[in-house]
C-alpha positions in Angstrom: -85.3 -96.5 -106.3 -85.6 -100.4 -108.0 -89.4 -101.3 -109.0 -90.4 -97.9 -109.8 -89.7 -96.0 -106.6 -88.3 -93.4 -108.8 -90.3 -93.4 -111.8 -93.5 -93.5 -109.3 -92.3 -90.6 -107.1 -92.0 -88.4 -110.1 -95.8 -88.9 -110.8 -96.8 -88.6 -107.4 -94.5 -85.6 -106.4 -97.5 -82.9 -106.1 -99.5 -84.8 -103.4 -101.5 -82.5 -102.7 -103.6 -80.5 -105.7 -103.0 -83.1 -108.3 -103.8 -86.4 -106.8 -106.4 -84.7 -105.3 -107.9 -83.9 -108.8 -107.3 -87.7 -109.7 -109.7 -89.0 -106.7 -112.2 -86.4 -108.4 -111.9 -88.3 -111.2 -112.2 -91.8 -109.7 -114.1 -90.9 -106.7 -117.5 -92.3 -105.3 -120.5 -90.9 -106.7 -121.9 -87.9 -104.8 -124.1 -88.6 -101.5 -127.1 -89.9 -101.9 -126.9 -91.1 -105.8 -129.1 -94.0 -106.5 -127.5 -97.8 -106.0 -128.2 -100.8 -108.0 -131.5 -102.3 -108.5 -131.7 -105.8 -106.6 -130.3 -108.2 -109.1 -131.8 -111.6 -110.0 -129.4 -114.5 -108.9 -128.6 -115.1 -112.5 -127.2 -111.8 -112.7 -124.3 -112.4 -110.3 -120.8 -114.2 -111.3 -118.6 -116.4 -109.4 -114.7 -115.4 -109.2 -112.8 -118.3 -110.6 -110.8 -119.8 -107.4 -107.9 -119.8 -109.5 -108.5 -115.9 -110.2 -108.9 -115.0 -106.8 -105.6 -113.9 -104.8 -106.2 -113.3 -101.0 -104.1 -111.0 -99.2 -104.4 -111.4 -95.8 -102.5 -108.5 -93.4 -102.2 -107.2 -90.2 -105.1 -104.5 -91.4 -107.6 -107.0 -92.8 -108.2 -108.8 -95.9 -107.9 -108.1 -99.2 -110.0 -110.3 -101.9 -108.5 -109.6 -106.1 -110.0 -111.0 -109.2 -107.0 -111.7 -111.3 -107.3 -111.1 -114.6 -105.4 -113.4 -116.9 -106.7 -112.1 -120.4 -105.0 -109.0 -119.9 -101.7 -110.2 -118.5 -101.5 -114.0 -118.8 -97.2 -113.8 -117.5 -97.9 -111.7 -114.9 -101.1 -113.4 -113.3 -98.7 -116.8 -113.3 -96.0 -114.7 -111.7 -98.4 -113.6 -108.8 -99.5 -117.4 -108.4 -96.3 -118.9 -108.5 -95.2 -116.4 -105.8 -98.0 -116.8 -104.0 -98.2 -120.7 -104.1 -94.7 -120.6 -103.0 -95.3 -118.0 -99.8 -93.1 -115.8 -101.1 -94.9 -112.6 -99.9 -96.2 -114.1 -96.8 -95.0 -111.1 -94.1 -93.7 -108.6 -96.4 -94.1 -105.0 -95.7 -96.1 -102.4 -97.5 -92.9 -100.9 -98.2 -93.9 -98.0 -100.2 -97.8 -96.0 -99.6 -98.5 -92.7 -101.0 -102.0 -91.3 -99.7 -104.4 -90.4 -102.5 -102.1 -92.7 -104.9 -100.9 -96.6 -104.4 -99.9 -98.8 -101.7 -96.7 -100.9 -103.2 -95.4 -104.3 -101.8 -93.7 -107.9 -102.7 -90.4 -106.5 -102.0 -88.3 -109.1 -99.9 -85.7 -106.6 -98.8 -88.6 -103.8 -98.2 -86.7 -101.2 -99.4 -88.0 -101.0 -103.2 -84.6 -102.7 -104.9 -85.6 -106.2 -103.9 -87.4 -108.8 -106.3 -87.9 -112.6 -106.6 -85.2 -115.4 -108.0 -87.1 -115.3 -111.0 -86.4 -113.5 -114.3 -88.0 -110.0 -115.0 -91.0 -110.6 -117.1 -91.9 -108.5 -120.7 -94.1 -106.1 -120.1 -98.2 -106.6 -121.1 -99.5 -102.9 -121.1 -101.8 -103.3 -123.7 -103.8 -106.8 -124.6 -105.9 -107.9 -127.5 -109.1 -108.6 -127.4 -111.3 -110.4 -129.3 -115.5 -111.3 -129.5 -114.2 -114.1 -126.8 -113.4 -111.9 -124.3 -117.1 -110.9 -122.3 -116.4 -106.7 -122.0 -119.1 -104.3 -121.6 -119.4 -100.9 -122.9 -120.5 -98.0 -120.6 -118.8 -95.0 -122.6 -118.2 -94.6 -126.0 -115.8 -91.4 -126.5 -114.5 -90.8 -129.9 -113.0 -93.7 -131.3 -113.0 -96.4 -128.3 -115.4 -97.7 -125.7 -114.9 -98.0 -122.2 -116.3 -100.2 -120.0 -114.9 -103.9 -118.2 -113.5 -106.8 -118.7 -115.1 -108.6 -115.7 -114.9 -106.4 -112.4 -111.7 -104.9 -114.5 -112.2 -101.3 -115.5 -111.1 -101.1 -119.7 -110.4 -98.7 -122.5 -110.6 -100.4 -125.9 -110.7 -99.9 -129.7 -114.3 -100.4 -130.6 -115.6 -103.8 -132.2 -115.6 -102.6 -135.3 -111.8 -102.2 -135.7 -112.1 -106.2 -135.7 -112.8 -106.7 -138.9 -110.2 -104.5 -140.2 -107.1 -106.7 -137.9 -105.1 -109.6 -139.4 -106.0 -111.6 -136.1 -109.7 -110.9 -135.6 -108.1 -108.7 -132.4 -108.3 -104.7 -131.4 -106.3 -103.1 -128.4 -107.3 -102.7 -125.0 -105.7 -101.8 -121.9 -106.4 -101.6 -117.8 -107.5 -98.2 -116.4 -105.9 -97.4 -112.9 -109.0 -96.6 -111.0 -109.4 -96.8 -107.1 -108.5 -100.5 -106.4 -106.1 -101.7 -109.3 -103.3 -103.9 -109.2 -100.6 -103.2 -111.5 -96.8 -104.4 -111.5 -94.3 -101.8 -110.2 -90.7 -101.6 -112.8 -88.0 -100.1 -113.2 -87.0 -97.7 -115.8 -87.4 -100.1 -118.2 -90.5 -101.1 -119.4 -89.7 -105.1 -119.3 -88.4 -104.9 -115.6 -91.5 -105.9 -113.8 -90.8 -109.0 -111.1 -92.6 -109.6 -108.3 -93.6 -105.9 -106.4 -96.9 -104.6 -107.3 -99.4 -101.9 -106.4 -103.0 -101.2 -105.4 -104.3 -98.2 -106.1 -105.7 -95.9 -103.5 -107.6 -93.7 -105.7 -107.3 -93.4 -109.2 -104.8 -92.4 -111.5 -104.9 -92.1 -115.4 -101.1 -90.8 -116.1 -100.1 -94.6 -115.3 -102.3 -96.3 -118.2 -100.4 -98.1 -120.7 -97.3 -97.3 -118.7 -97.3 -100.5 -115.8 -99.1 -103.6 -116.6 -102.3 -104.3 -115.0 -103.3 -107.4 -114.2 -106.3 -107.2 -111.6 -108.6 -105.2 -109.3 -109.2 -105.3 -105.8 -113.1 -106.7 -105.5 -113.4 -106.8 -101.6 -111.2 -104.5 -99.5 -110.5 -101.3 -101.1 -111.2 -99.7 -97.1 -108.2 -102.1 -96.2 -106.0 -100.9 -98.7 -106.6 -97.3 -97.8 -106.1 -98.1 -94.3 -102.5 -99.4 -94.8 -99.5 -96.8 -93.0 -98.8 -94.0 -95.5 -94.7 -93.2 -95.6 -93.6 -89.7 -95.2 -91.8 -87.5 -98.5 -92.4 -87.4 -101.9 -91.2 -91.4 -102.5 -93.6 -92.4 -100.1 -91.0 -95.0 -98.4 -92.6 -96.1 -95.2 -89.4 -96.4 -92.6 -91.0 -97.2 -89.1 -93.6 -100.1 -88.0 -94.8 -100.5 -91.8 -97.7 -102.9 -92.3 -97.6 -106.3 -93.7 -98.8 -109.1 -95.7 -99.4 -112.0 -93.5 -100.1 -114.3 -95.8 -101.2 -114.5 -99.4 -103.0 -117.3 -101.4 -104.5 -117.8 -104.4 -108.1 -119.6 -103.3 -107.6 -122.5 -105.8 -104.8 -123.8 -104.2 -106.7 -123.4 -100.3 -109.0 -126.4 -99.3 -112.2 -126.2 -100.9 -114.3 -126.2 -97.8 -113.8 -122.7 -95.8 -112.0 -120.4 -98.3 -114.0 -117.7 -99.6 -116.1 -117.2 -102.1 -116.5 -114.1 -104.3 -119.8 -113.1 -106.1 -119.8 -110.0 -108.1 -122.7 -108.3 -110.2 -122.0 -109.9 -113.7 -121.4 -106.6 -115.8 -123.4 -108.1 -118.7 -126.7 -108.6 -117.2 -129.4 -105.9 -116.7 -128.9 -105.3 -113.6 -125.3 -103.6 -114.2 -126.7 -101.6 -116.7 -129.4 -100.1 -114.4 -126.8 -99.9 -112.0 -124.3 -98.0 -114.8 -126.8 -95.8 -115.9 -127.9 -94.6 -112.5 -124.5 -93.9 -111.7 -124.0 -92.3 -115.1 -126.9 -89.4 -114.4 -126.0 -89.4 -110.9 -122.1 -87.7 -112.1 -123.6 -86.4 -114.7 -120.7 -84.7 -116.6 -118.2 -85.8 -114.4 -118.7 -89.0 -115.0 -116.3 -92.0 -115.3 -115.9 -95.5 -115.7 -113.7 -95.8 -112.0 -117.1 -94.2 -110.6 -118.6 -97.1 -110.9 -118.2 -99.8 -108.0 -119.4 -103.3 -108.5 -122.0 -105.0 -105.5 -120.2 -107.3 -104.1 -121.1 -110.6 -101.6 -118.2 -112.8 -100.1 -118.9 -116.1 -97.9 -117.5 -119.2 -97.3 -117.2 -122.6 -98.9 -119.3 -124.9 -97.2 -119.3 -128.0 -98.9 -116.6 -129.7 -101.7 -117.5 -129.3 -104.9 -119.6 -132.6 -106.0 -119.9 -133.5 -102.2 
């Protein structure tokens, strides 16, 4: 089927043992693991309204921070479609436990797309010193950490001096909550369908474009009705997106404001070290859940 139904079905066919193992890589810290210490007000970062996607569903609200640093073409497509109301009422037509939930198809069959052309793949991105990256681990020849709220892997900073453009490769990691673009068998075939990870699944890394991550509402993603069979198609009473908008396109008063612990802060470094110690040899960047505060704007900027 179109837009990754066949491709991802092959990856998820072992919906028993294989996907449980993926959850072990990206699951939460064990019970009793220490949490982040109290952070100063200056250690919190407000998600820009232009990068905050509000996905209202019949199960609740999902707030997602988009990452134009990683996938500018795909983020702009999501903004365009949200602004046009394209996603409103569309089903979560393919949902697989321990894996992901897929939507964005106007036909609800896995075969549909928007009227716009397919997009060129953005599986990796180029990073220089201007990108706000924070490392939490340094496996051989690489760095793993965050660009804002998104987990990424990248070449080390030292390699910037060896490249013609002063940049190094990086790519998003498919941790729980990460948003990816579905595609057909060709790399450059993403269009309007996307999926949100219910658990970690590193086999997708550098194979599907990462364009953002859920900062609030992962419980909603995991509550979406799963489908049946290896391909996870939901054939009876699927859940729906009721409205999808970019926060910047809504009136300032009353729209959600999301503050996330800044990954460049001392509070984040304390959190990362606590999680590392709690997980020991099993530590993964996917284990780190960023603290988030969600409120509503009461007064327009400058008011």
